N, C-alpha and C positions, 0 to 999 in steps of 0.2 A: 504494500500500500504506500503510495507516494504522498508527498507533502500536501498536494492539492486535495487528494481524496481524504486525508486526515482532517483538513480544514472543513471540507464539506460535511464530514461525519460529526465533527465537533459543533458546527453551527446547527445542524439538524437536531442533535441531541439536546443542545442548550435551548432550542425553541420548540421542542416536542414535535418535530416534523418527520415525515417519511421520506427516505431517499429512494428515488426511482432511478434504477440503473440496470444495464444489461451485464455489467461487470460485478457479479455477485461474489466472486471468489475473495476479493479484498475486503469487502464490507461484511461478509459473514464472520470475519474474525472478531467483530464487535457484536456479541449476542444481544445486547441491550438496545441496539440501533434498529429501528423498524425499517425494513427495505422491501421494495417491490420491483419485479421485473415485468414490464408491460409488453415485452416482445412476444410474438407468436411463432415459436419454433417447434 
């Protein structure tokens, strides 16, 4: 997980937001962070 992704995660967690991303691998390392993948694969 890069610096930009960490900033996105921190902002989302601080503001009780959901991160919408197709790159689940990095964000799954933060179990308290709500994430969604809206792609249709």
